[in-house]
VOGU-3710 file (C-alpha; in Angstrom, 3 decimals, decimal comma):
1> mrrprgalvt> 151,552/131,619/92,369  147,960/132,817/92,327  146,592/133,654/88,868  145,221/137,260/88,576  141,435/137,500/88,454  141,543/139,186/85,007  143,622/136,384/83,576  141,054/133,859/84,806  138,189/135,688/83,107  140,201/136,076/79,876
11> aevalvfltg> 140,986/132,360/79,871  137,324/131,513/80,357  136,230/133,789/77,480  138,926/132,356/75,199  137,868/128,833/76,094  134,232/129,615/75,314  135,169/131,197/71,979  137,410/128,326/70,896  134,823/125,766/71,936  132,197/127,540/69,814
21> lainaasehl> 134,485/127,554/66,774  135,220/123,865/67,180  131,559/122,942/67,416  130,569/125,065/64,395  133,431/123,609/62,362  132,437/120,093/63,276  128,836/120,762/62,348  129,786/121,415/58,697  130,720/117,742/58,388  127,702/116,313/60,226
31> prwmtvswvv> 124,563/114,922/58,556  121,813/117,483/58,226  119,659/115,869/60,963  122,484/116,283/63,469  123,197/119,964/62,785  121,871/122,835/64,850  120,720/126,199/63,543  123,123/129,137/63,889  120,688/130,760/66,286  121,027/127,957/68,847
41> wpvlvavlgv> 124,815/127,705/68,801  125,506/130,869/70,806  123,197/129,630/73,578  124,942/126,273/73,780  128,328/127,911/73,677  127,357/130,316/76,459  126,035/127,476/78,669  129,205/125,473/78,149  131,327/128,510/78,861  129,532/129,287/82,111
51> tlavtlrrep> 129,842/125,654/83,188  133,565/125,667/82,558  133,957/129,010/84,283  132,167/127,699/87,393  134,370/124,612/87,322  137,511/126,709/87,124  136,308/128,895/90,011  135,215/125,996/92,234  138,313/126,088/94,474  139,622/129,652/94,316
61> agpslppvws> 143,008/130,462/95,758  143,113/132,634/98,886  143,168/136,418/98,475  146,512/138,070/97,826  148,225/139,253/100,990  148,176/142,942/101,892  151,396/144,957/101,687  151,687/145,128/105,495  151,444/141,611/106,926  152,951/139,679/109,858
71> vpprnpnftg> 150,465/136,858/110,399  151,985/133,366/110,920  151,689/130,919/108,018  148,400/129,211/107,390  147,986/125,718/108,815  147,363/123,355/105,868  145,694/120,930/108,289  143,184/123,456/109,635  139,929/121,633/110,327  136,385/122,631/111,266
81> raeeqrwlrd> 135,616/125,802/113,242  133,003/126,934/110,716  130,870/128,527/113,434  133,787/130,513/114,835  134,794/131,704/111,347  131,229/132,736/110,615  130,973/134,591/113,938  134,125/136,591/113,220  133,127/137,305/109,622  129,643/138,513/110,521
91> rlkrdrnvsv> 130,821/140,633/113,444  133,619/142,388/111,584  131,600/142,779/108,416  128,986/144,958/110,075  131,280/146,972/112,351  132,598/150,079/110,565  134,251/151,724/113,557  136,964/150,137/115,669  135,598/146,848/116,981  137,288/144,482/119,384
101> hamrgmggvg> 136,473/140,789/119,407  138,045/138,074/121,523  138,351/134,316/121,174  138,641/132,800/124,629  139,378/129,202/125,577  141,722/126,859/127,372  145,269/126,311/126,170  145,604/123,967/123,197  142,058/124,500/121,990  143,183/126,286/118,828
111> ksqvviefch> 142,209/129,938/119,401  145,233/131,251/117,542  144,688/128,808/114,677  141,114/130,061/114,267  142,331/133,657/114,012  145,261/132,824/111,706  142,857/131,070/109,359  140,452/134,017/109,501  143,238/136,495/108,690  144,267/134,523/105,620
121> rragryravw> 140,698/134,107/104,415  139,882/137,814/104,834  143,265/139,266/103,899  141,818/140,981/100,838  139,725/143,313/103,015  142,725/145,012/104,600  145,856/146,960/103,637  147,552/146,076/106,917  147,183/142,977/109,146  149,595/142,861/112,073
131> witaedaalv> 150,113/139,981/114,529  151,241/140,912/118,040  152,372/138,288/120,547  150,773/139,713/123,699  151,522/137,131/126,395  154,237/139,437/127,752  152,762/142,953/127,750  156,253/144,501/127,906  156,968/143,267/124,380  153,867/144,801/122,776
141> pgqlallgra> 155,268/148,340/122,228  158,232/147,018/120,258  155,924/145,020/117,985  153,753/148,096/117,370  156,905/150,043/116,464  157,708/147,370/113,881  154,212/147,911/112,460  155,010/151,606/112,131  158,127/150,865/110,109  156,159/148,476/107,889
151> lgltlpanve> 153,665/151,329/107,292  156,539/153,566/106,200  156,259/155,939/109,151  159,115/158,022/110,476  159,368/157,057/114,115  161,139/158,653/117,068  163,895/156,735/118,836  161,766/156,260/121,977  159,601/153,145/121,695  156,701/154,553/123,752
161> esvgvvlael> 156,614/157,669/121,593  156,700/155,447/118,513  153,584/153,667/119,777  151,741/156,986/119,918  152,706/157,739/116,306  151,538/154,300/115,151  148,186/154,556/116,967  147,663/158,025/115,497  148,285/156,629/111,994  145,807/153,821/112,595
171> rrrrdwllvf> 143,184/156,349/113,698  143,600/157,989/110,303  143,257/154,733/108,347  140,252/152,442/107,780  141,733/149,245/106,420  143,686/147,538/109,179  143,403/144,556/111,505  145,409/144,099/114,698  145,660/140,730/116,456  146,735/140,524/120,109
181> dnaetvsgvr> 147,549/136,835/120,510  147,444/135,100/123,889  146,763/138,271/125,854  147,035/137,844/129,606  145,362/141,021/130,911  142,655/143,396/129,761  144,816/146,384/130,640  147,655/145,016/128,519  145,409/145,338/125,469  143,239/148,320/126,379
191> rylpsgaghv> 146,156/150,785/126,459  147,064/149,931/122,843  143,598/150,080/121,310  143,457/152,738/118,571  140,296/154,547/117,585  139,128/154,836/114,010  137,678/152,351/111,574  139,869/149,281/111,943  139,433/145,947/113,673  141,077/144,263/116,664
201> lvttrragfe> 141,084/140,550/117,468  142,282/139,089/120,770  142,987/135,484/121,751  143,166/134,698/125,456  142,697/132,078/128,115  141,772/134,678/130,673  138,395/135,924/131,867  137,321/139,589/131,949  137,763/140,628/128,318  134,039/141,327/128,091
211> aiaavrhvdt> 135,014/144,757/129,418  136,557/145,709/126,065  135,423/143,077/123,559  132,679/140,823/122,328  133,893/137,401/123,510  133,386/134,044/121,818  134,243/130,882/123,745  136,277/128,354/121,761  135,712/124,795/122,972  137,362/121,521/122,074
221> frrpdsvsll> 136,646/119,959/118,700  133,380/118,297/117,908  134,081/114,596/117,462  133,532/114,554/113,655  136,157/117,317/113,299  138,590/115,364/115,491  138,124/112,259/113,355  138,465/114,293/110,144  141,753/115,850/111,272  143,257/112,529/112,341
231> rrrvpamsdg> 142,152/110,690/109,214  143,559/113,405/106,967  146,909/113,482/108,791  147,163/109,687/109,182  145,295/108,036/106,287  146,005/104,540/107,622  143,878/105,289/110,695  140,332/103,908/110,624  137,281/105,876/111,745  137,021/103,683/114,834
241> qadelaellg> 140,659/104,214/115,766  140,346/107,962/115,207  137,247/108,054/117,397  139,017/106,201/120,222  142,111/108,392/119,970  139,955/111,539/120,034  138,222/110,216/123,158  141,520/109,477/124,880  142,776/112,981/124,085  139,549/114,756/124,976
251> dlplaleqaa> 139,141/116,213/121,448  141,791/118,835/122,264  143,120/120,111/118,919  146,745/120,497/120,021  146,753/116,974/121,460  145,250/115,597/118,255  147,791/117,402/116,080  150,630/116,294/118,320  149,490/112,662/118,177  149,136/112,806/114,375
261> aylqqtstpv> 152,594/114,383/114,038  154,116/111,691/116,225  152,490/108,925/114,189  153,704/110,499/110,955  157,230/111,108/112,224  157,764/107,661/113,731  155,524/105,425/111,560  154,277/103,864/114,790  151,351/101,490/114,072  148,126/103,091/115,208
271> pdyldrlrrs> 147,025/100,101/117,380  150,372/100,202/119,228  150,020/103,926/119,891  146,451/103,514/121,146  147,521/100,698/123,451  150,333/102,868/124,832  147,935/105,751/125,493  145,451/103,474/127,230  148,152/102,173/129,548  150,057/105,424/130,026
281> pdtaadrgrd> 148,189/108,604/129,041  151,208/110,703/130,057  152,913/109,698/126,787  150,645/112,206/125,066  152,303/115,130/126,850  155,602/115,486/125,080  155,692/113,386/121,936  155,242/114,864/118,478  155,615/118,497/117,515  153,448/120,268/114,992
291> ahrtpdhdtl> 155,233/122,611/112,575  152,358/125,086/112,576  152,416/125,804/116,316  154,342/128,581/117,982  157,587/127,374/119,619  156,449/128,300/123,138  153,383/126,066/122,956  154,379/123,304/120,589  153,714/120,409/122,989  151,248/119,679/125,728
301> aslwelplrl> 154,101/119,434/128,215  154,870/123,169/127,869  151,372/124,486/127,259  150,241/125,074/130,850  153,617/125,446/132,563  153,469/129,237/132,988  149,904/129,557/134,380  150,451/126,588/136,699  153,619/128,168/138,060  151,900/131,536/138,536
311> ieesfpasar> 148,977/129,961/140,391  151,286/127,916/142,607  153,153/131,071/143,595  150,190/133,414/144,066  147,122/131,269/144,793  148,120/128,107/146,709  144,527/127,186/147,611  143,595/127,262/143,912  146,643/125,142/143,110  145,597/122,537/145,680
321> lleicsylas> 142,039/122,486/144,308  143,264/121,914/140,762  145,599/119,150/141,905  142,758/117,300/143,638  140,493/117,686/140,602  143,241/116,235/138,432  142,863/112,887/140,213  139,108/112,815/139,520  137,328/112,352/136,197  137,097/114,968/133,471
331> eaipldlfad> 133,343/115,012/134,136  131,326/117,524/136,156  132,665/117,685/139,722  130,055/119,020/142,173  131,453/121,830/144,283  129,608/120,511/147,332  132,073/117,609/147,282  134,538/120,119/148,749  132,096/122,249/150,726  130,477/119,292/152,517
341> nasalpqale> 133,743/117,494/153,274  136,081/120,362/154,152  137,792/118,413/156,936  139,240/116,035/154,325  140,995/118,907/152,491  144,512/120,377/152,846  144,643/123,245/155,316  144,898/126,094/152,774  141,905/124,795/150,865  139,953/123,865/154,006
351> savadrsgef> 140,264/127,472/155,205  139,002/128,789/151,872  136,024/126,418/151,903  135,178/127,234/155,514  135,332/130,996/154,859  131,839/132,449/154,542  132,856/135,643/152,735  133,254/134,025/149,322  136,885/132,959/149,506  136,110/129,538/148,015
361> adtvgvlvdy> 134,315/131,164/145,078  137,435/133,265/144,540  139,587/130,139/144,753  137,544/128,548/141,988  137,444/131,832/140,078  141,225/131,974/139,741  141,202/128,664/137,853  138,259/129,771/135,734  140,130/133,001/134,939  143,091/131,031/133,571
371> sllrrvddsv> 140,791/128,631/131,653  142,172/125,713/133,660  138,673/124,634/134,564  135,160/125,545/133,522  132,382/126,258/135,966  128,807/125,404/135,100  126,306/126,247/137,841  127,431/124,355/140,948  130,023/122,112/139,330  133,403/122,419/137,654
381> rvhrmvqlav> 135,054/120,447/134,887  138,769/120,031/134,149  139,889/118,862/130,728  141,742/115,565/130,823  144,821/117,073/129,150  144,979/119,763/131,853  144,682/117,009/134,434  147,519/115,161/132,763  149,738/118,267/132,849  148,948/118,900/136,515
391> rarvaglppa> 149,683/115,291/137,480  152,972/115,446/135,570  153,859/118,649/137,419  152,980/117,090/140,794  155,130/114,073/139,991  158,049/116,317/139,089  158,006/118,373/142,274  159,667/117,371/145,559  157,248/115,758/148,044  155,120/118,395/149,744
401> agahpqavaa> 153,999/118,429/153,335  150,657/116,768/153,916  148,806/114,153/151,940  149,336/113,608/148,226  146,473/115,141/146,174  145,609/111,674/144,928  145,086/110,476/148,507  143,074/113,619/149,259  140,812/112,951/146,272  140,209/109,366/147,427
411> gllvadlrer> 139,536/110,517/150,995  137,039/113,084/149,728  135,131/110,394/147,858  135,042/108,117/150,893  133,810/110,963/153,088  131,163/111,910/150,557  129,846/108,394/149,918  130,298/106,703/153,298  126,718/107,341/154,440  125,185/106,826/150,977
421> hprstsawpr> 124,691/103,065/150,817  124,019/101,804/147,281  121,053/99,698/148,442  119,205/102,920/149,183  117,590/104,260/146,035  117,771/107,762/147,496  121,573/107,504/147,207  121,518/106,566/143,524  121,517/110,119/142,065  124,675/110,937/144,013
431> wrlmlphvla> 126,308/107,654/143,050  125,416/108,272/139,404  127,182/111,634/139,625  130,218/110,402/141,542  130,810/107,032/139,835  133,101/108,450/137,085  135,217/110,119/139,760  135,460/106,937/141,812  136,568/104,967/138,769  139,104/107,635/137,785
441> cvgfdvdprv> 140,522/107,911/141,298  140,987/104,177/141,859  142,829/104,029/138,555  145,779/105,621/140,337  147,923/104,048/143,031  145,612/104,665/145,974  145,821/102,969/149,362  144,529/99,390/148,842  142,052/99,680/151,724  140,582/102,911/150,391
451> ggwllgraga> 140,621/101,686/146,806  138,999/98,393/147,778  136,259/100,183/149,687  135,521/102,513/146,775  135,532/99,683/144,229  133,298/97,541/146,435  130,759/100,305/146,967  130,820/101,308/143,307  130,286/97,676/142,329  127,388/97,446/144,776
461> ylfetgqlnd> 125,789/100,509/143,164  126,139/98,936/139,713  124,729/95,665/141,062  121,720/97,341/142,636  120,991/99,301/139,446  121,137/96,180/137,288  124,545/96,750/135,654  125,742/93,302/136,573  128,637/92,769/134,186  130,144/96,116/135,125
471> arllftkale> 129,682/95,223/138,799  131,506/91,938/138,250  134,495/93,782/136,773  134,756/96,108/139,768  134,353/93,321/142,312  137,068/91,358/140,509  139,402/94,357/140,530  138,740/94,957/144,222  139,517/91,322/145,044  142,718/91,284/142,980
481> ggeaafgpdh> 143,926/94,524/144,573  143,162/93,347/148,093  144,849/89,973/147,638  147,923/91,597/146,099  148,216/94,025/149,011  147,286/91,823/151,980  147,485/88,240/150,785  144,699/85,761/149,906  143,829/84,867/153,502  143,227/88,347/154,879
491> pgaavhlsnl> 139,721/88,773/156,341  139,241/91,912/154,246  139,263/89,726/151,143  136,068/88,002/152,302  133,886/90,978/151,387  135,238/91,052/147,839  134,992/87,263/147,514  131,383/87,370/148,663  130,471/90,260/146,359  132,008/88,527/143,371
501> gvvlselgqp> 130,213/85,284/144,182  126,850/87,022/144,504  127,137/88,806/141,156  128,283/85,632/139,397  125,288/83,795/140,782  122,996/86,609/139,667  124,584/86,408/136,215  123,458/82,787/135,995  126,820/81,244/136,948  126,222/79,817/140,463
511> erarpfldra> 128,710/77,000/139,854  131,455/79,610/139,328  130,211/81,551/142,334  130,375/78,626/144,771  134,193/78,590/145,360  134,294/82,326/146,058  131,406/82,066/148,508  132,921/79,046/150,264  136,204/80,929/150,720  134,405/84,036/151,955
521> lalteaaygp> 132,554/82,040/154,615  135,716/80,262/155,786  137,717/83,501/156,095  134,914/85,286/157,951  134,363/82,459/160,440  138,109/82,211/161,074  138,348/85,952/161,704  135,176/86,591/163,726  133,934/83,259/165,055  130,765/81,348/164,086
531> hhpavavrln> 128,160/83,735/165,520  129,152/87,094/164,040  126,600/88,992/161,840  129,172/89,009/159,009  129,055/85,202/159,082  125,277/85,387/158,608  125,814/87,451/155,442  128,207/84,850/154,030  125,837/81,992/154,946  122,955/83,782/153,256
541> nlglalhdlr> 124,898/84,380/150,039  126,167/80,816/149,864  122,649/79,530/150,529  121,260/81,566/147,616  123,914/80,145/145,277  122,980/76,607/146,376  119,340/77,462/145,754  120,272/78,604/142,239  122,107/75,303/141,812  118,838/73,466/142,590
551> rpgealplmq> 120,171/72,182/145,890  117,622/73,502/148,394  118,341/70,696/150,849  121,913/71,968/151,278  120,820/75,601/151,287  118,192/75,155/154,036  120,497/74,706/157,102  122,651/77,623/155,950  119,629/79,904/155,715  118,275/78,746/159,077
561> ralaiteaay> 121,635/79,413/160,714  121,893/82,856/159,059  118,436/83,761/160,410  119,299/82,634/163,931  122,553/84,655/164,004  120,823/87,773/162,638  117,926/87,613/165,114  120,352/87,115/167,984  122,431/90,108/166,888  119,672/92,585/166,003
571> gpdrpivalr> 116,417/91,358/167,503  113,388/89,848/165,738  111,927/92,952/164,040  114,749/94,556/162,088  114,701/94,864/158,263  117,805/92,690/157,985  115,835/89,918/159,708  113,067/90,333/157,113  115,635/89,742/154,354  116,747/86,507/156,013
581> ldnlglvmrd> 113,105/85,406/156,412  112,390/86,038/152,735  115,408/84,050/151,578  114,605/81,170/153,916  111,065/81,126/152,510  112,456/81,045/148,979  114,466/77,909/149,773  111,584/76,205/151,580  109,250/76,693/148,608  111,674/74,696/146,484
591> lapehvqeae> 112,048/71,844/148,975  108,653/70,229/148,558  104,963/71,230/148,273  104,315/70,524/151,936  106,710/73,335/152,911  104,934/76,020/150,891  102,530/76,967/153,688  105,436/77,398/156,079  107,215/79,519/153,460  104,106/81,697/153,131
601> alhrralait> 104,183/82,396/156,878  107,850/83,443/156,644  107,085/85,815/153,755  104,137/87,349/155,613  106,312/88,034/158,635  109,006/89,536/156,387  106,437/91,835/154,747  105,090/93,025/158,110  108,579/93,853/159,420  109,579/95,658/156,213
611> eaahgpdhpd> 106,409/97,767/155,997  106,724/98,730/159,644  110,321/99,825/159,104  110,057/101,581/155,741  106,423/102,330/154,997  104,404/100,911/152,092  106,405/102,305/149,136  109,968/101,149/149,782  111,694/98,813/147,283  112,331/96,301/150,088
621> varalhnlga> 108,557/96,189/150,581  108,201/95,425/146,875  110,612/92,511/147,301  108,566/91,141/150,198  105,314/91,590/148,265  106,735/89,728/145,297  107,986/86,824/147,404  104,666/86,483/149,184  102,886/86,569/145,840  105,071/83,744/144,544
631> alvdrgypld> 104,227/81,652/147,623  100,521/82,262/147,066  100,859/81,097/143,467  102,457/77,881/144,722  99,591/77,480/147,189  96,976/77,926/144,470  95,794/81,481/145,163  96,569/83,283/141,873  94,006/86,068/142,400  95,593/87,125/145,694
641> arrlferala> 99,018/86,790/144,099  97,971/89,090/141,248  97,144/91,925/143,646  100,499/91,558/145,382  102,441/91,458/142,104  100,637/94,556/140,797  101,445/96,472/143,956  105,059/95,255/143,882  105,374/96,352/140,254  104,139/99,858/141,003
651> vkeaaygldh> 106,623/100,274/143,871  109,533/98,887/141,860  108,840/101,095/138,857  108,694/104,141/141,095  111,906/103,196/142,906  114,034/101,683/140,155  112,646/103,122/136,946  110,966/101,260/134,119  113,977/99,313/132,807  115,454/97,636/135,875
661> pevagtlsdl> 115,843/93,837/136,078  113,802/93,791/139,304  110,942/95,288/137,302  111,425/92,667/134,597  111,095/89,853/137,130  107,818/91,142/138,528  106,445/91,788/135,020  107,151/88,167/134,138  105,588/86,675/137,271  102,517/88,935/136,984
671> amvlrrlhsp> 102,088/87,819/133,374  102,171/84,145/134,350  99,520/84,755/137,015  97,312/86,427/134,402  97,822/83,366/132,212  96,518/81,178/135,026  93,544/83,471/135,589  92,421/83,823/131,964  89,169/82,350/130,739  89,147/80,200/127,574
681> addtllvtaq> 86,308/82,378/126,300  88,207/85,650/126,731  91,802/86,283/125,677  92,043/89,730/127,277  94,270/88,607/130,128  96,459/86,627/127,742  96,973/89,669/125,522  97,934/91,695/128,597  100,285/88,908/129,682  101,927/88,916/126,251
691> alltrsltis> 102,570/92,660/126,489  104,060/92,311/129,977  106,301/89,450/128,906  107,475/91,266/125,792  108,496/94,217/127,946  110,144/91,896/130,478  112,107/90,195/127,699  113,275/93,531/126,295  114,562/94,671/129,693  116,280/91,355/130,401
701> eavfggdhpv> 118,028/91,259/127,030  119,240/94,831/127,528  120,576/94,089/131,022  121,915/90,553/130,666  122,522/90,134/126,940  120,756/87,776/124,577  122,292/84,530/125,874  121,606/84,730/129,602  119,548/82,093/131,469  117,168/84,804/132,685
711> vavrlgnlgl> 116,466/85,649/129,043  115,717/81,964/128,441  113,084/82,087/131,207  111,483/85,167/129,657  111,450/83,533/126,214  109,916/80,372/127,621  107,154/82,235/129,444  106,331/84,283/126,369  106,240/81,083/124,340  103,670/79,571/126,704
721> vlsdlgrage> 101,388/82,598/126,350  101,720/82,631/122,555  100,756/78,953/122,451  97,636/79,756/124,503  96,832/82,503/121,974  96,944/79,984/119,129  100,369/81,106/117,873  102,189/77,838/118,476  104,506/78,311/115,494  105,942/81,519/116,978
731> atrlherala> 106,045/79,865/120,385  108,106/76,971/118,997  110,838/79,331/117,809  110,972/81,038/121,216  111,171/77,710/123,075  113,925/76,472/120,758  115,956/79,619/121,426  115,319/79,344/125,175  116,400/75,692/125,176  119,624/76,518/123,304
741> iaeaahgadh> 120,468/79,267/125,801  119,792/77,036/128,806  121,851/74,158/127,398  124,768/76,480/126,627  124,613/78,035/130,098  123,993/74,957/132,247  124,791/71,910/130,146  122,387/69,501/128,481  121,498/67,600/131,694  120,777/70,440/134,101
751> pdvtkhldgl> 117,299/70,598/135,687  116,817/74,178/134,444  116,821/72,727/130,933  113,700/70,697/131,686  111,305/73,653/131,798  112,327/74,576/128,255  111,943/70,986/127,117  108,433/71,113/128,576  107,618/74,352/126,774  108,874/73,111/123,426
761> agawraqghp> 106,997/69,828/123,840  103,782/71,745/124,548  104,261/73,874/121,427  104,688/70,771/119,267  101,567/69,168/120,765  99,614/72,364/120,056  100,643/72,056/116,412  99,504/68,428/116,241  102,941/66,817/116,520  102,844/64,656/119,670
771> dlaiplmera> 105,493/62,448/118,057  107,946/65,377/118,346  106,809/66,190/121,878  107,241/62,729/123,440  111,081/62,528/123,067  111,406/65,955/124,704  109,237/64,872/127,631  111,178/61,625/128,023  114,437/63,577/128,096  113,043/65,937/130,755
781> lkiteawhrg> 112,011/62,951/132,899  115,438/61,361/132,556  117,187/64,603/133,631  114,895/65,005/136,640  115,369/61,395/137,786  119,146/61,680/137,451  119,222/64,974/139,362  117,384/63,373/142,286  119,578/60,295/142,089  116,635/57,949/141,611
791> ddhhdvatrl> 115,004/59,017/144,877  111,314/59,740/145,216  110,541/63,383/144,511  107,441/65,397/143,643  109,068/66,707/140,446  109,709/63,144/139,250  106,127/62,119/140,029  104,748/65,103/138,127  106,813/64,281/135,033  105,776/60,626/135,145
801> srlglalslm> 102,117/61,666/135,171  102,496/64,194/132,323  104,352/61,752/130,110  101,810/59,019/130,862  98,931/61,326/129,870  100,673/62,301/126,619  101,273/58,641/125,710  97,661/57,803/126,521  96,489/60,443/124,012  98,586/58,637/121,394
811> dredeaghli> 96,876/55,316/122,235  100,042/53,931/123,813  98,073/52,697/126,793  100,478/50,095/128,131  103,366/52,536/128,407  101,035/55,221/129,774  99,588/52,934/132,436  103,036/51,924/133,639  104,149/55,551/134,091  100,946/56,649/135,799
821> traramrarl> 101,162/53,712/138,195  104,733/54,659/139,075  103,643/58,226/139,713  100,829/57,210/142,050  103,083/54,908/144,034  105,745/57,593/144,387  103,227/60,159/145,645  101,935/57,649/148,175  105,429/57,038/149,480  106,073/60,803/149,692
831> ra> 102,886/61,275/151,751  103,744/58,433/154,096
//
């Protein structure tokens, strides 16, 4: 029971008085230096009394309820909604005449809970607060008649006449609040609005109440409020678990309360419940009931049943639209997805979209009116719990004529994205917008061919935009789905095998990629014969993996064959031919120095074809520029290479943005050219190179993670520049990290490890420790000799010479002379 205000004040005064007596009594027994004059005691007593009074008042009980009251009980778990409470308080505080205010929002968002809480908090302002369930307008007059009896009025037997008496009494009074909860129509409220000096609150899902009320939209919870509610209801739940559960339930208050109630009622471990929701979101629809909800809307399963049934009966086109949206993501859905692909829609909806008089806008408007979706500019958004309810309803109905809405949604996406190839940067904005819907749609049981196509294209978009790990996941899912549906030897599996192999190779795992690429080539040749353009694609991808495996001799015939097939199929001047030329040049540069000039000619031809096809500012032109620049570096023309790299960088940044891995690669190669061009008397170019490499490293770590071989290359290059700048100690740490990454990725005896051994050896020499450098150089030589199986090779000759020079500087002339002699003999044999 709440203590009366007067009793609280009396208790505070008594406490102050008794405290003062106790202190004065104690002071008579204290030493003189500890006593306080009688003048000061009242001040201290007053301060203490005020402090205690504030403490006692810190958490006041709610105001006593008015004599006329029918508001549902307060929810002890009410959370958040401070802005909505403040809006209601401020609006009603300043309105002295009858004012009508409405809280509008989707079902389950907690509109009624906001108003119930407000009524309890502000109960002391009113002599009468009456709650009217207004969903069925026919029941409102009877509830107003009950108000009249509670007011002590003598009412006629006729209910409608009783309403007139009650409204007349309210016009006479000033201290009342009426709540019309879950009102369906403006007219159903307008006819019962009294005049006078009282207040009216309305909760509704429906649009149009601006005609009679100031309307406040009630949205889902903010995430901190969701977490707070769940943690308070289920103390064993961690912040991270509460955050994930709130995400899965879309921060919808009713869903959160229902989940918390279920966990409390069943003592289900939170991790088990989360796992169940991840696998089967439909379990959220009908488990757990909250005691503070009205019986009609106590679970998600029943919340939207009535409006969905009404829309199905009266607005079939709107029903079809909502069904399709329920198999897409709960993100913004562009309305042009429907307008531009009307032929993929069911007939009722196709007719509405095709109508030029605004019928489609009306179709959308019906769903907006019922708060089943929200429209923002040219897109709509459906809450995931509404989607869940619609899907459950679809599953519970007998099969309808025509395609299932899930199949329609997938067909819409295919129609929308078919001509938007992910390699085209102009298609990226659309793919960015549609990717969540593709991922949501393929999460259902779509046709394997359609699902595989969508997953493959979505993976290609992620690949092209540098999201390689995410691309790998989609390519893997596409392959698994295709093999499950059609078997492992179906030609359709070749595309997914090839895609997965390419992304694995790009992720620095060419050895894992090789079996997928071999299988893809075999399936494609078996299905189409040896001269089909699809075979050229598979040959190209396998050749690139072999190049990454440092096996250019095996890659070369594959690339040559891929080029011949492509030229025969498309002619010599198509952009696809330029791509084959570039990749063949890449392999030839790695074969031997004498092939570099031939590789340069291939890259020049590729650049000419690409510029003629796309103009000077296309990302494919940037690729060709970069490859030609790399060939010029190998040929000893760093100044020409610099100009090409700078132009390639500008095009890539404009096309891909500043943080794409393609940009990182060009930044790194441009920096190494600047290192070659710098003058010992001027460190300007080295400082610029350091900045470029630092940026390149940052991008690569963000894209690939800190332990990727590409990151090792960036670390090694930055280490070389730091050594040149006299910062060999910092360089050593970078080279050690790069070496550890390369060894973990490739093994201790892989040729890619040797460049990091070289870098670390150079850093130790720069610090005056040739004794630490020599073992690293010897190890690099041993790896290179083993990789080439003891055969003569330019890389082996180069390492022999470098090690011989280093030993000579340590006055180990005999060993040095032997190595240098071996190197000279090997070069002579290679020239012969």
